[in-house]
LOKE-998232 format. One line per 10 residues: their letters; for each residue x, y, z of C-alpha. Coordinates in pm, 1 decimal, m for minus. Layout:
A> X Y Z ~ ...
***
This chain:
MTDRAPPRSA> m10533.5 m10337.3 m12142.3 ~ m10158.7 m10308.8 m12091.4 ~ m9910.4 m10565.2 m11971.1 ~ m9741.9 m10324.3 m11732.0 ~ m9702.0 m10427.8 m11370.6 ~ m9881.2 m10216.9 m11113.5 ~ m9665.8 m9951.0 m10946.2 ~ m9478.0 m10061.8 m10636.6 ~ m9609.5 m9938.0 m10309.4 ~ m9398.2 m9903.0 m10000.5
GVNAPAPAAV> m9327.2 m10242.3 m9849.5 ~ m9461.8 m10444.4 m10141.9 ~ m9191.9 m10633.8 m10326.0 ~ m8932.1 m10421.6 m10145.7 ~ m8590.7 m10579.8 m10117.8 ~ m8516.6 m10760.4 m9793.7 ~ m8314.8 m10559.0 m9541.1 ~ m8019.3 m10795.0 m9589.2 ~ m8010.1 m10708.9 m9959.7 ~ m7998.6 m10338.1 m9880.8
ADPERTGGRL> m7732.3 m10393.6 m9616.3 ~ m7507.7 m10609.5 m9832.3 ~ m7217.9 m10397.6 m9967.8 ~ m7174.6 m10646.0 m10250.3 ~ m7520.3 m10554.9 m10382.4 ~ m7480.5 m10181.7 m10331.7 ~ m7174.5 m10155.8 m10550.5 ~ m6940.2 m10203.3 m10254.8 ~ m7074.3 m9899.3 m10073.0 ~ m7187.7 m9907.4 m9714.1
SPVSFEELYR> m7546.1 m9804.0 m9655.5 ~ m7674.1 m9666.0 m9325.8 ~ m7831.2 m10007.7 m9260.4 ~ m7507.9 m10197.7 m9322.9 ~ m7319.8 m9939.3 m9115.8 ~ m7554.0 m10009.5 m8824.9 ~ m7474.2 m10380.0 m8858.6 ~ m7101.9 m10301.2 m8868.7 ~ m7143.8 m10083.8 m8558.7 ~ m7315.4 m10364.0 m8367.1
EAFDDVYAYV> m7065.2 m10622.6 m8479.8 ~ m6748.1 m10418.8 m8420.0 ~ m6820.7 m10175.7 m8135.2 ~ m6675.4 m10386.6 m7853.0 ~ m6366.8 m10471.9 m8058.1 ~ m6307.4 m10108.4 m8156.4 ~ m6346.3 m10000.6 m7794.5 ~ m6102.5 m10267.8 m7669.9 ~ m5850.6 m10167.8 m7936.7 ~ m5873.3 m9793.4 m7865.7
ATLLRDRSAA> m5869.1 m9846.5 m7488.7 ~ m5554.6 m10055.4 m7523.0 ~ m5386.4 m9778.9 m7720.9 ~ m5494.6 m9493.0 m7494.6 ~ m5499.8 m9677.4 m7161.1 ~ m5779.7 m9446.4 m7046.9 ~ m6145.0 m9557.9 m7037.7 ~ m6298.4 m9213.0 m7054.8 ~ m6083.8 m9100.2 m7344.9 ~ m6146.1 m9431.2 m7522.3
EDVVAAAFER> m6522.4 m9376.5 m7503.2 ~ m6485.3 m9030.7 m7658.0 ~ m6247.5 m9150.4 m7928.8 ~ m6467.2 m9447.5 m8022.6 ~ m6768.9 m9217.9 m8052.4 ~ m6566.5 m8980.7 m8270.9 ~ m6438.6 m9271.2 m8483.3 ~ m6788.0 m9404.3 m8552.3 ~ m6909.3 m9053.8 m8628.7 ~ m6623.0 m9006.0 m8876.9
AFRRLGSYDP> m6694.3 m9345.0 m9031.3 ~ m7063.6 m9266.8 m9072.5 ~ m6987.1 m8933.7 m9238.6 ~ m6746.8 m9114.1 m9472.7 ~ m6965.2 m9407.0 m9573.5 ~ m6901.2 m9323.2 m9938.3 ~ m6523.8 m9357.4 m9893.2 ~ m6541.7 m9731.4 m9822.7 ~ m6392.6 m9926.6 m10111.8 ~ m6408.8 m10307.7 m10080.6
RRGSRRQWLF> m6113.4 m10338.9 m10318.8 ~ m5893.3 m10181.0 m10050.4 ~ m5994.4 m10417.2 m9769.3 ~ m6273.2 m10536.6 m9546.0 ~ m6528.5 m10316.5 m9373.2 ~ m6361.7 m10391.3 m9037.7 ~ m6021.7 m10295.2 m9176.5 ~ m6164.8 m9964.1 m9300.6 ~ m6331.6 m9900.7 m8964.7 ~ m6021.4 m9984.6 m8762.4
GIARNAALDE> m5815.2 m9752.9 m8982.3 ~ m6052.7 m9469.9 m8892.6 ~ m6044.3 m9567.8 m8523.3 ~ m5664.4 m9580.2 m8530.6 ~ m5646.1 m9231.3 m8678.2 ~ m5888.4 m9100.5 m8414.9 ~ m5679.8 m9259.0 m8136.9 ~ m5358.3 m9115.5 m8281.2 ~ m5524.0 m8772.5 m8297.3 ~ m5603.1 m8806.7 m7925.4
LRRRRRTSAL> m5246.2 m8910.2 m7844.3 ~ m5110.5 m8611.1 m8039.2 ~ m5352.4 m8382.5 m7855.9 ~ m5228.0 m8521.6 m7525.1 ~ m4865.9 m8453.0 m7619.7 ~ m4951.0 m8091.0 m7700.1 ~ m5130.3 m8039.6 m7369.7 ~ m4884.0 m8237.7 m7155.2 ~ m4637.1 m7950.1 m7176.0 ~ m4899.3 m7730.1 m7008.3
EAEPGAQEPA> m5016.7 m7963.6 m6734.1 ~ m4886.9 m8262.6 m6544.4 ~ m4964.4 m8592.7 m6711.8 ~ m5204.4 m8797.4 m6498.0 ~ m5092.6 m9142.7 m6390.4 ~ m5158.7 m9418.4 m6637.3 ~ m5495.4 m9573.6 m6576.3 ~ m5567.2 m9938.7 m6597.7 ~ m5633.8 m10055.5 m6955.4 ~ m6003.9 m10062.7 m7033.2
FEDDAPDPVR> m6026.6 m10402.8 m7201.3 ~ m6198.0 m10686.7 m7028.0 ~ m5992.6 m11002.4 m6996.7 ~ m6180.6 m11331.3 m6985.1 ~ m5918.9 m11485.9 m6757.8 ~ m6094.2 m11599.3 m6439.3 ~ m5777.7 m11553.9 m6233.5 ~ m5738.4 m11190.1 m6120.8 ~ m5365.8 m11241.2 m6061.5 ~ m5315.8 m11359.9 m6416.9
RAAVRAALAA> m5533.3 m11075.7 m6549.4 ~ m5317.6 m10824.6 m6359.1 ~ m5001.0 m10986.5 m6495.5 ~ m5130.8 m10962.1 m6853.9 ~ m5221.2 m10595.5 m6802.2 ~ m4878.9 m10519.9 m6657.7 ~ m4705.7 m10704.6 m6941.6 ~ m4911.7 m10515.7 m7201.4 ~ m4831.4 m10186.2 m7030.3 ~ m4461.1 m10273.2 m7046.0
LDPRDRELVA> m4472.0 m10324.7 m7423.1 ~ m4368.8 m10059.8 m7670.5 ~ m4683.2 m9877.6 m7796.2 ~ m4636.9 m10023.2 m8145.1 ~ m4622.4 m10376.3 m8009.0 ~ m4923.7 m10307.3 m7785.7 ~ m5114.6 m10185.3 m8092.1 ~ m5033.5 m10501.7 m8287.4 ~ m5147.8 m10721.2 m7999.2 ~ m5467.5 m10516.1 m7966.1
LKFYAGLDNA> m5543.9 m10539.8 m8338.7 ~ m5490.0 m10915.5 m8342.3 ~ m5637.4 m11030.9 m8013.4 ~ m5882.9 m10760.2 m7908.4 ~ m6001.7 m10645.0 m8250.8 ~ m5985.4 m10992.3 m8404.8 ~ m5827.1 m10876.8 m8731.5 ~ m5624.8 m11113.1 m8945.6 ~ m5272.6 m11025.6 m9062.5 ~ m5390.9 m10887.9 m9396.9
EIAGVLGISA> m5640.0 m10659.0 m9222.5 ~ m5376.0 m10548.2 m8971.7 ~ m5147.4 m10470.7 m9263.3 ~ m5418.1 m10258.8 m9423.7 ~ m5482.5 m10065.8 m9102.2 ~ m5111.3 m9998.2 m9046.2 ~ m5019.1 m9944.7 m9410.7 ~ m4763.1 m10225.3 m9424.0 ~ m4739.5 m10557.6 m9607.8 ~ m4915.1 m10866.0 m9471.7
SNAGTRLHRA> m4584.0 m11047.8 m9427.7 ~ m4442.1 m10750.7 m9238.1 ~ m4751.9 m10745.5 m9017.6 ~ m4708.1 m11116.1 m8942.9 ~ m4340.6 m11074.8 m8860.3 ~ m4400.7 m10772.3 m8637.9 ~ m4691.2 m10945.7 m8465.1 ~ m4481.0 m11256.6 m8400.0 ~ m4209.7 m11041.5 m8240.9 ~ m4463.7 m10846.1 m8035.3
VHRLREALDA> m4619.2 m11167.4 m7898.6 ~ m4271.2 m11297.0 m7816.5 ~ m4195.1 m10975.9 m7622.1 ~ m4531.9 m11003.7 m7446.1 ~ m4447.8 m11357.2 m7338.6 ~ m4109.8 m11239.2 m7211.9 ~ m4278.6 m10959.3 m7015.9 ~ m4523.6 m11212.3 m6867.1 ~ m4236.0 m11440.2 m6767.9 ~ m4058.8 m11146.2 m6603.8
HA> m4371.7 m11068.9 m6395.4 ~ m4414.8 m11433.9 m6293.4
***
């Protein structure tokens, strides 16, 4: 008689799904299971961020789908030493949105640019007048300021994560964000 344990069968003594999904236990890599969790947790925030950048609901849907597809194909490129999973994902979404904006610039010379559509984010403000004022103030911001506001308030990233997405220092991100919020407040005051 041997002291060997019986062979494992499927489902018996298998690790819990959380253990498989935890990037810390998979050497920092994202697994398909942990990617699905990231998708569920971040989809609305990624959509709000991209929609704020593009100001076009239909294009935002396409870009978000492309961003998640890119992220899934690049699961192995995630490195936790370089930032959080959300930071990595928002960097991919930002690049996909910038690709769309570049594509628009190339085609705008060939066709008339359609009028700017209403931003696609949903504001929790119960007052429709205030919601319209916030949208108008955001639209009046420089695209870089609008992106900072979207990363902070729609995506929910902290300054270090914003810095990682934009490729700047955390202190620079904080300073730029502070200035962007100040300009947003000024734009809101001008619409009041």
